C-alpha positions in Angstrom: 24.2 -12.9 -0.7 25.6 -16.2 -2.3 22.0 -17.2 -1.4 20.2 -14.5 -3.7 22.8 -16.2 -6.4 21.9 -19.4 -5.7 17.9 -18.9 -5.6 17.8 -16.1 -9.6 20.5 -18.8 -11.3 17.5 -21.5 -10.0 14.6 -19.2 -10.4 16.1 -18.3 -14.2 17.8 -20.9 -15.3 14.3 -23.6 -14.8 12.1 -20.9 -16.7 14.4 -20.1 -19.6 15.0 -24.1 -20.0 11.5 -24.3 -20.4 11.2 -21.3 -22.9 13.4 -22.3 -25.0 11.8 -25.2 -26.6 8.2 -22.4 -27.7 9.7 -21.4 -30.8 6.9 -22.7 -32.6 5.0 -22.2 -30.9 2.3 -18.3 -32.0 4.5 -15.7 -30.7 3.1 -13.8 -27.5 2.9 -9.5 -28.0 4.6 -7.7 -25.0 2.3 -5.8 -22.8 3.5 -2.4 -23.0 2.4 0.1 -20.0 -0.5 2.4 -20.7 0.0 5.4 -22.4 -1.1 7.7 -19.5 -0.2 8.2 -15.9 -1.9 10.2 -13.3 0.2 11.3 -10.7 -0.2 14.7 -11.2 -3.8 14.2 -11.4 -3.7 15.2 -14.9 -3.2 12.1 -17.8 0.8 12.1 -19.3 2.7 9.4 -20.7 4.8 8.1 -18.9 8.2 9.1 -20.8 6.4 13.1 -20.0 7.0 12.3 -15.8 9.8 14.2 -14.1 9.5 11.3 -10.5 10.1 7.7 -10.8 6.2 6.4 -11.6 6.0 2.1 -12.0 3.1 1.5 -14.2 1.1 -2.0 -13.7 -1.2 -3.6 -16.0 -4.5 -5.6 -15.4 -2.9 -8.1 -16.2 -0.2 -7.5 -13.4 -2.6 -6.5 -10.5 -4.4 -9.5 -11.5 -1.8 -11.9 -11.2 -2.1 -15.5 -10.8 1.2 -16.3 -8.9 0.4 -14.0 -6.5 -2.8 -13.9 -3.8 -3.2 -10.3 -2.9 -2.7 -7.3 -4.8 -0.3 -5.8 -2.4 2.4 -9.0 -3.6 1.3 -8.0 -7.0 2.6 -4.1 -6.2 5.8 -5.7 -4.7 7.4 -6.3 -8.1 8.3 -2.7 -8.2 11.2 -2.8 -5.5 10.2 0.6 -3.5 6.7 -0.9 -2.9 6.2 -2.5 1.0 4.3 -2.9 3.9 5.2 -2.2 7.5 6.8 -5.2 8.0 7.4 -8.0 5.5 4.8 -9.9 6.2 1.9 -9.6 3.1 -1.9 -8.7 4.1 -3.1 -12.5 3.6 -2.3 -12.9 7.3 -1.2 -9.4 9.0 -3.0 -7.1 11.1 -4.7 -4.3 9.1 -2.9 -2.0 11.6 0.3 -3.3 9.8 -0.5 -3.0 6.3 0.8 0.8 5.4 2.6 1.4 3.0 6.1 2.2 2.5 7.9 3.3 -0.8 12.0 3.8 -1.0 11.7 3.7 2.7 10.6 6.9 3.6 9.7 6.1 7.1 8.0 3.0 7.6 4.8 2.9 9.5 1.4 1.1 10.3 -0.9 4.3 9.6 1.3 5.2 6.0 3.0 8.1 4.8 2.0 7.2 1.5 -1.3 8.1 0.0 -3.4 4.6 -2.0 -6.7 5.4 -3.9 -8.8 4.1 -5.4 -10.4 5.5 -9.3 -8.5 9.1 -7.2 -10.0 8.8 -3.8 -8.0 7.4 -1.1 -8.1 4.2 0.4 -6.0 4.8 3.6 -8.6 4.0 6.8 -9.8 7.1 8.1 -9.1 6.8 12.0 -5.5 4.8 11.4 -3.9 5.6 7.9 -3.3 2.0 7.0 -4.8 0.4 4.2 -7.4 -3.0 4.2 -5.9 -3.9 1.0 -8.5 -7.2 0.4 -11.4 -5.0 0.2 -9.9 -4.1 -3.8 -12.3 -5.5 -6.3 -8.8 -7.2 -7.9 -10.4 -8.6 -10.8 -12.1 -4.7 -11.4 -9.4 -3.3 -11.7 -7.6 -1.6 -15.0 -3.9 -0.8 -14.5 -2.3 1.1 -11.6 1.4 2.9 -10.9 3.2 4.0 -8.1 4.8 7.4 -7.9 7.9 7.4 -5.9 8.6 10.3 -3.7 6.8 14.1 -3.2 6.4 14.4 -6.9 3.0 13.3 -6.1 2.2 16.2 -3.5 -0.4 17.5 -5.7 -2.7 14.8 -4.2 -2.4 16.5 -0.7 -2.4 15.1 2.5 -0.4 11.5 3.3 1.5 11.9 -0.5 4.9 13.3 1.4 6.2 9.8 0.5 4.5 9.0 -2.8 1.3 7.5 -4.1 -0.3 4.1 -5.3 -3.1 5.0 -7.8 -5.6 1.9 -8.9 -8.5 2.2 -11.0 -11.5 0.1 -12.6 -13.0 -0.4 -15.3 -15.3 1.3 -16.5 -19.2 -1.0 -16.0 -19.4 -2.2 -19.6 -20.5 -5.9 -21.3 -18.7 -8.9 -19.8 -16.8 -10.3 -17.9 -14.3 -13.1 -15.9 -14.3 -15.2 -12.6 -11.7 -17.3 -10.9 -11.8 -19.8 -8.2 -8.9 -21.5 -6.5 -8.2 -23.5 -3.8 -4.5 -24.2 -2.2 -2.9 -25.4 1.3 -3.4 -24.1 4.3 -7.4 -24.6 3.9 -6.9 -21.2 1.6 -10.3 -20.6 -0.9 -11.3 -18.3 -2.9 -14.3 -17.3 -5.4 -14.6 -14.0 -7.4 -16.7 -13.2 -9.9 -16.5 -10.0 -12.2 -19.4 -9.2 -14.5 -21.4 -6.4 -16.1 -23.7 -6.0 -18.8 -25.6 -3.5 -20.6 -28.1 -0.9 -19.1 -30.2 1.3 -22.2 -27.1 2.9 -23.3 -25.1 2.7 -20.3 -24.1 0.3 -18.3 -24.0 -2.0 -14.3 -21.2 -4.3 -13.1 -20.7 -6.5 -10.2 -17.8 -7.5 -8.2 -18.1 -10.6 -5.2 -15.3 -11.9 -4.1 -15.4 -14.7 -1.1 -12.4 -15.5 0.9 -11.3 -17.8 3.8 -7.8 -19.7 4.9 -6.9 -21.7 7.8 -3.7 -19.7 7.9 -0.3 -20.5 9.5 1.3 -20.5 12.6 3.7 -17.6 12.1 5.8 -19.1 15.1 8.5 -21.6 14.9 8.1 -25.3 16.4 10.1 -24.9 19.2 8.2 -21.7 19.9 4.8 -22.2 20.1 2.5 -22.6 23.8 -0.7 -24.1 23.9 -2.1 -20.3 23.1 -0.8 -20.7 19.6 -3.3 -20.7 17.0 -2.8 -20.3 12.9 -3.1 -16.8 12.0 -6.8 -17.2 9.9 -9.2 -15.3 7.7 -12.1 -14.6 5.7 -13.7 -11.5 3.6 -16.4 -10.9 1.9 -16.6 -8.3 -0.7 -19.7 -6.8 -3.2 -19.4 -4.0 -5.6 -21.6 -2.5 -7.9 -21.0 0.5 -10.3 -23.4 1.9 -12.6 -22.2 4.0 -15.7 -25.2 5.9 -17.1 -24.2 8.7 -20.2 -26.7 12.2 -19.4 -26.5 13.9 -22.1 -22.5 15.1 -23.2 -22.5 14.1 -19.5 -21.9 10.6 -18.3 -22.1 9.5 -14.3 -21.3 6.2 -12.7 -22.0 5.8 -9.2 -20.4 3.3 -7.3 -21.5 0.9 -3.6 -19.3 -1.1 -1.8 -19.9 -3.4 1.4 -16.8 -5.3 2.8 -16.7 -7.6 5.9 -13.4 -9.2 7.1 -12.4 -11.1 10.5 -9.0 -11.9 11.4 -7.1 -14.3 13.7 -4.4 -12.8 15.0 -2.1 -15.7 15.9 -3.1 -16.4 19.5 -6.6 -18.2 21.0 -8.0 -14.6 22.0 -6.2 -12.0 19.3 -8.4 -11.4 16.7 -9.9 -8.0 14.8 -12.4 -7.5 12.5 -13.2 -4.6 9.6 -16.5 -3.3 8.5 -17.0 -1.0 5.5 -19.4 0.7 3.4 -18.7 2.6 0.8 -20.7 4.7 -2.2 -19.1 7.6 -4.8 -20.5 9.8 -7.7 -18.5 10.5 -10.5 -19.5 12.8 -13.5 -17.7 13.2 -16.4 -17.9 16.0 -19.5 -15.9 17.2 -22.3 -16.0 20.5 -24.6 -14.4 21.3 -27.8 -10.9 22.8 -27.8 -9.3 19.5 -25.9 -11.4 21.3 -22.6 -12.9 18.5 -20.1 -13.6 18.2 -16.8 -14.7 16.0 -13.8 -16.3 16.1 -10.6 -16.5 13.1 -7.7 -18.4 12.7 -4.4 -17.8 9.6 -1.9 -18.9 8.7 1.6 -17.2 5.4 3.2 -18.4 4.4 7.1 -15.9 2.2 9.0 -15.8 -0.3 12.2 -13.0 -1.4 13.7 -12.3 -3.5 16.1 -9.5 -5.0 17.7 -8.7 -7.1 20.7 -5.1 -7.5 22.2 -3.8 -9.9 25.0 -0.6 -10.3 27.1 1.3 -13.8 26.3 3.1 -15.6 29.0 6.7 -16.8 28.6 6.0 -20.5 27.8 3.6 -19.1 25.7 0.6 -21.5 28.0 -1.6 -18.8 29.4 -2.9 -15.4 27.8 -4.5 -12.0 29.9 -6.8 -9.7 28.3 -4.6 -6.1 28.0 -6.9 -4.3 25.9 -10.6 -4.9 23.9 -11.0 -2.0 21.2 -14.1 -3.5 20.9 -15.5 -0.8 18.6 -13.6 2.2 16.3 -16.1 3.8 14.1 -14.5 6.4 11.8 -15.9 8.0 8.8 -15.0 9.7 5.8 -16.2 12.0 3.3 -15.0 14.7 0.2 -15.2 16.2 -3.2 -13.0 17.1 -5.7 -12.8 19.2 -9.0 -10.6 19.1 -11.5 -11.1 21.3 -14.8 -8.2 20.0 -17.8 -7.4 21.9 -21.2 -4.4 20.7 -23.5 -3.5 23.4 -26.3 -0.2 22.3 -28.9 2.7 21.7 -26.9 1.1 22.1 -23.4 -1.7 21.0 -20.9 -2.8 23.2 -17.7 -5.2 21.2 -14.9 -6.6 23.0 -12.1 -9.0 21.9 -8.8 -10.4 21.8 -6.0 -11.0 19.1 -3.9 -12.0 18.8 0.3 -12.0 15.7 2.7 -13.4 15.3 6.1 -12.5 12.0 8.6 -14.0 11.8 12.3 -13.3 8.5 14.0 -13.7 7.5 18.0 -11.4 4.4 20.0 -13.7 2.2 22.1 -11.6 0.2 24.3 -11.8 -1.8 27.3 -8.8 -1.1 29.1 -6.6 -2.0 32.4 -7.5 -5.4 33.5 -7.5 -6.4 37.0 -8.7 -9.7 38.8 -10.2 -10.9 35.8 -11.9 -8.5 34.5 -11.6 -4.9 32.6 -11.9 -1.9 35.1 -12.0 0.8 32.9 -13.8 2.3 29.9 -11.8 4.7 27.2 -13.8 6.6 24.1 -11.1 8.9 22.3 -10.9 10.5 19.0 -11.7 13.8 17.0 -12.0 14.8 13.8 -10.1 16.7 10.7 -11.3 18.6 8.1 -9.4 19.4 4.2 -9.5 21.8 1.3 -6.9 22.3 -1.0 -6.6 23.8 -4.4 -3.9 22.5 -7.1 -2.9 23.5 -10.4 -0.6 21.4 -13.2 0.5 22.6 -16.0 3.3 20.9 -18.5 4.8 22.3 -21.7 7.3 22.1 -24.2 9.8 24.8 -24.3 12.1 23.4 -26.8 12.3 20.4 -29.2 12.7 17.0 -26.7 13.0 19.4 -23.7 9.7 19.4 -21.3 8.9 21.3 -18.1 5.9 20.3 -15.6 5.4 22.3 -12.5 2.2 21.4 -9.4 1.6 23.6 -6.7 -1.4 22.4 -4.3 -2.6 24.4 -1.3 -4.0 23.1 1.8 -5.6 24.2 4.8 -6.3 21.7 7.5 -7.9 21.5 11.2 -7.9 19.2 14.0 -10.8 19.3 15.7 -13.0 17.4 18.5 -10.0 16.2 20.1 -11.1 14.0 23.4 -9.9 11.2 25.5 -12.5 10.4 28.2 -12.4 7.2 30.5 -14.3 5.9 32.7 -14.4 3.0 35.8 -16.9 0.3 34.6 -17.9 -0.4 38.1 -19.2 2.4 38.8 -19.0 4.6 35.9 -17.1 7.6 37.1 -14.6 9.6 35.2 -11.1 9.0 35.4 -10.2 11.5 33.0 -11.9 13.7 30.8 -9.6 15.1 28.2 -10.5 17.4 25.4 -7.9 19.0 23.6 -7.4 22.3 21.3 -8.6 22.9 17.8 -5.5 23.2 16.0 -5.3 24.6 12.1 -2.7 25.3 9.6 -1.9 25.8 6.0 0.1 23.6 3.8 2.0 24.6 0.1 2.9 21.5 -1.9 5.5 22.4 -4.8 6.3 20.0 -7.5 8.9 20.9 -10.7 10.5 18.9 -12.8 12.0 19.0 -16.3 12.5 16.4 -18.9 14.8 16.3 -21.5 14.8 13.7 -24.6 18.4 14.7 -26.8 17.7 11.5 -28.7 15.4 9.2 -29.7 16.5 6.0 -27.1 17.6 8.6 -24.3 15.5 10.4 -21.6 16.7 12.9 -18.3 14.7 13.8 -15.8 15.1 16.0 -12.5 12.5 17.1 -10.0 12.4 18.5 -6.8 9.1 18.8 -4.3 7.8 18.9 -1.0 4.8 17.4 1.0 3.9 16.9 4.5 1.3 14.6 6.1 -1.2 15.2 9.1 -0.9 13.1 11.6 -4.0 10.5 11.6 -6.4 10.7 14.2 -4.8 7.0 15.7 -1.7 9.1 16.5 -3.3 12.2 18.0 -5.5 10.5 20.3 -5.3 6.6 21.2 -2.8 5.3 23.9 -2.7 1.6 23.6 -0.5 -1.5 25.5 0.8 -4.3 24.2 3.0 -6.9 26.2 4.8 -4.8 28.9 5.2 -1.8 26.3 2.4 1.3 26.7 2.0 3.9 24.1 1.2 7.3 25.3 -1.0 9.9 22.3 0.3 12.6 22.0 -2.3 15.5 20.5 0.4 18.1 20.6 1.9 16.4 17.1 2.7 18.2 14.3 2.7 17.9 10.4 5.4 16.1 8.9 7.0 17.3 5.7 8.8 16.2 2.8 11.4 17.7 1.3 13.3 15.8 -2.0 15.2 15.5 -5.2 15.8 12.9 -7.9 17.4 12.6 -11.2 17.5 10.3 -13.6 18.0 8.6 -17.2 16.1 6.6 -19.2 17.1 4.0 -22.3 14.4 2.2 -24.7 16.1 0.6 -27.6 13.8 -2.0 -29.1 12.7 -4.6 -26.7 14.9 -3.8 -23.7 14.8 -0.7 -21.7 16.3 0.7 -18.6 16.1 3.0 -15.9 18.2 4.7 -13.3 17.2 7.2 -10.1 19.1 8.6 -7.7 17.0 10.8 -5.1 17.9 12.5 -1.5 14.5 13.1 0.7 14.5 15.1 4.1 11.5 14.2 6.3 11.4 16.5 9.0 8.8 15.8 12.6 8.6 12.2 12.0 6.5 10.7 14.1 8.7 8.1 16.3 8.2 6.8 20.1 10.3 8.1 22.7 11.1 5.9 25.9 9.9 7.9 29.2 10.1 5.3 31.3 12.0 2.0 32.0 12.0 -0.7 34.6 12.3 -4.6 34.5 9.0 -4.9 34.3 7.8 -1.8 31.7 8.4 0.2 29.1 6.3 2.9 28.7 6.9 5.3 25.3 5.3 8.3 23.5 4.8 8.9 20.1 6.6 12.1 19.1 8.0 14.2 16.1 11.3 13.5 15.4 13.5 16.1 14.2 14.9 14.8 11.1 15.4 11.4 9.0 17.2 11.4 6.1 17.1 9.1 3.6 19.5 8.6 0.0 19.1 5.8 -2.5 19.1 4.5 -6.3 16.7 2.7 -8.3 16.9 0.6 -11.0 14.6 -1.0 -13.0 15.4 -3.4 -16.8 13.3 -5.3 -18.9 13.9 -7.4 -21.9 12.6 -9.4 -24.2 15.0 -11.9 -25.8 12.5 -13.6 -28.0 8.6 -13.0 -28.6 7.9 -15.5 -26.3 10.6 -15.0 -23.2 10.2 -11.8 -21.1 12.5 -10.5 -18.4 12.2 -7.6 -15.6 14.7 -6.6 -13.0 14.4 -4.0 -10.0 16.8 -3.2 -7.8 16.5 -0.5 -4.7 19.5 0.6 -2.7 18.3 2.9 0.7 20.0 4.6 3.4 17.7 5.7 6.2 18.3 7.1 9.2 17.4 9.3 12.1 19.6 12.5 11.4 18.2 14.8 14.0 16.6 13.6 17.5 17.1 15.5 20.2 13.9 13.8 22.0 16.2 10.2 21.7 19.8 11.0 21.1 20.6 7.3 21.4 19.4 6.8 18.0 20.4 9.8 15.7 22.8 8.0 13.1 21.1 4.5 13.3 18.8 3.1 10.5 15.5 3.6 10.5 13.6 0.2 11.3 12.1 -1.8 9.0 13.9 -0.4 6.4 16.2 -2.8 4.1 19.5 -1.3 3.2 19.0 -3.1 -0.4 15.6 -5.0 -2.2 16.5 -6.9 -5.7 13.0 -8.2 -7.8 13.6 -10.0 -10.6 10.5 -12.1 -13.1 11.0 -14.3 -16.1 8.0 -15.2 -18.1 7.1 -17.1 -20.9 5.4 -19.6 -23.5 6.5 -23.3 -23.3 5.6 -27.0 -24.9 1.7 -27.8 -24.9 0.7 -24.3 -25.2 1.8 -23.9 -21.3 2.7 -20.3 -20.1 5.0 -19.7 -16.6 6.1 -17.4 -14.6 9.0 -17.0 -11.8 9.4 -14.2 -9.3 12.4 -13.2 -7.0 12.3 -11.0 -4.2 15.2 -10.4 -2.0 15.8 -7.9 0.9 18.4 -7.3 3.3 18.9 -7.8 7.2 16.7 -4.9 8.5 16.0 -3.8 12.2 12.9 -4.2 14.2 13.7 -1.6 16.3 14.9 1.9 16.5 18.0 1.1 18.5 19.3 -1.3 15.9 19.5 -4.7 17.9 16.9 -6.0 17.1 18.4 -7.8 13.5 16.5 -9.5 10.9 18.3 -11.1 8.2 18.4 -11.5 4.7 15.1 -13.1 3.1 14.3 -14.3 -0.7 11.4 -15.9 -2.0 10.6 -17.2 -5.0 7.5 -18.1 -6.4 6.1 -20.3 -9.9 3.5 -20.0 -12.1 2.4 -22.2 -14.8 -1.2 -21.9 -16.6 -2.8 -23.3 -19.5 -5.5 -22.1 -21.6 -8.1 -24.3 -22.4 -9.8 -23.6 -25.6 -10.7 -19.6 -26.2 -12.2 -18.2 -22.4 -11.0 -20.7 -20.2 -7.6 -21.1 -18.1 -5.9 -23.6 -15.5 -2.8 -22.6 -13.6 -1.1 -23.4 -10.5 1.3 -21.1 -7.7 3.2 -21.7 -5.9 4.6 -19.0 -3.2 7.1 -19.2 -1.1 9.2 -21.9 -3.0 11.9 -23.1 -1.3 9.8 -22.7 2.0 12.2 -20.0 2.9 12.0 -19.0 6.9 11.3 -14.7 6.5 11.9 -13.0 9.6 9.1 -10.5 10.3 9.7 -9.8 13.5 11.6 -10.0 16.7 10.8 -9.4 20.6 12.8 -8.2 23.4 12.4 -11.6 24.4 14.3 -13.0 21.4 11.0 -13.9 19.7 10.6 -14.6 16.5 7.5 -14.1 14.2 8.0 -15.3 10.0 5.9 -15.1 7.5 4.5 -17.5 5.1 5.7 -20.9 4.8 5.4 -22.5 1.0 2.1 -21.8 -0.3 0.3 -23.9 -3.4 -2.4 -22.7 -5.3 -4.7 -24.0 -8.0 -7.4 -22.4 -9.8 -9.0 -21.4 -13.0 -10.1 -18.4 -14.4 -12.2 -17.9 -16.9 -13.6 -14.1 -19.5 -16.5 -14.3 -21.3 
């Protein structure tokens, strides 16, 4: 805590000292949150929502001080990825979202949406954050807890909803370079096309990367975590009478080196969607969306010797083809004092891992094909209405039917093609209800109180059901008999707003039943075998605090705090973890930022994120120490259209422990990273 206090005082002090010199510069207006959020699939004012919702502007999401989109979202203390690392150099399979520490997992227990379309990987549930066209984003929101269950499967712990700017004339471009050979170029531009418009977003990014091991623990096989990706997206908007159509296509390719000579992964994605929107008299409007996605993922795993001088291939996941397709229709109408939405959606996903395994005598000896398909169909309704002046009731109800089918695990000897396993798993199906009820009371203009109760669900991913794998000496068995995860929760909070000061406090309690975890089923000195199994119950209790204040027209301060107590409440299959804290969940998280104008037209921002200690294993024996990250940004406009900037991430070069092996080997998040660039608009 002393380190936190020191860094916080340095951060706030440095920028406040600069901003006190800016009184003679033109005032910069505080950028307020957008007027609507969509956690319930219906546009609502943030002050009318009964669940905690954090709103991000386009400027927040494209903040100069953050190199990745997920880093920008970490301004909300309740948001994190599975581990402490960002998507800059982490493996995509560990980029699943954690909200409020409700069962962190690479598979993600939170739904991530772009224009209402899921971004979660069809096969594994993780999120490839670099595939999002960042400069084209209009804004976003994070809905905490199960209050966004109206979106259906995977939103049991909340949702992250991002929206893009509709195609229009104008654009912006950004070019930057930095330490570790980091360089990036992105252009987002649009132009009129008859009565409509077309827009294009192109990005190229590369970094030579950094070592994630301390110098004293590196060996001959270790190398930096480099990555490279390319993104291209085109959208066309066309008015068709009273209907507007928007068609979008996106291509993405990424390759990463995972820290040793042989370990690497790559992702390739093609995506297309069509959105139709219309309205009619009487406050009635509608939209219909259809989309399809094709993705291929590959990853090579090895086992590294204790002295890190040699590595042995363990698994070659040479191809994971996966597809997703879906459609939705939403109808919305409003009357004085009330608003109603109804709709339906469909989603189909299918995927299969194709991998070589069982390395012996300098060659893989077996090949595996394992995967299946999942189908979802849902109906949903939302209504909110004023009961009395200052008192508003909202309710959501979603009904889902799901089916798991075509599950299989086929394994063959590579030498002669003879089958060693031909497993075909039975079809499973079920139905789920996701209700949400909330109340918002505003007894006075400055005060607001809210309460909400909800339920959400998540069907395990195809990866969790059907793919066994081995990393080092640990073999993880698949489990085609996993059952649906259920979340029941409630929250209550108060908000106060007076002038430029805003404050919000929330207390929450969640019970997650049948959470997918791993259970040890065999262990020797040389090897460990675990299996994915449903834990009986996980309990999360906590509180969130946030505040924003502008003590002067050119100084803006924001603070956030999350207290999180997440434990395994019951685990009959592995009693030794009962009562222990969930791995990867810090008990406390603090975020802080100060931004303002300085002399000579300079603009500055300082950001801080502190996390308390957490554990890297179910048994709570692998401890990761508290960590503090401080970032600085300085920018200056040149003329009306050009801005030059410099950003320093992890300014104090903190050694952030990201993982710890049973052999005592730590990996670390990114060291100090200096970047500089230019951004222009037209």
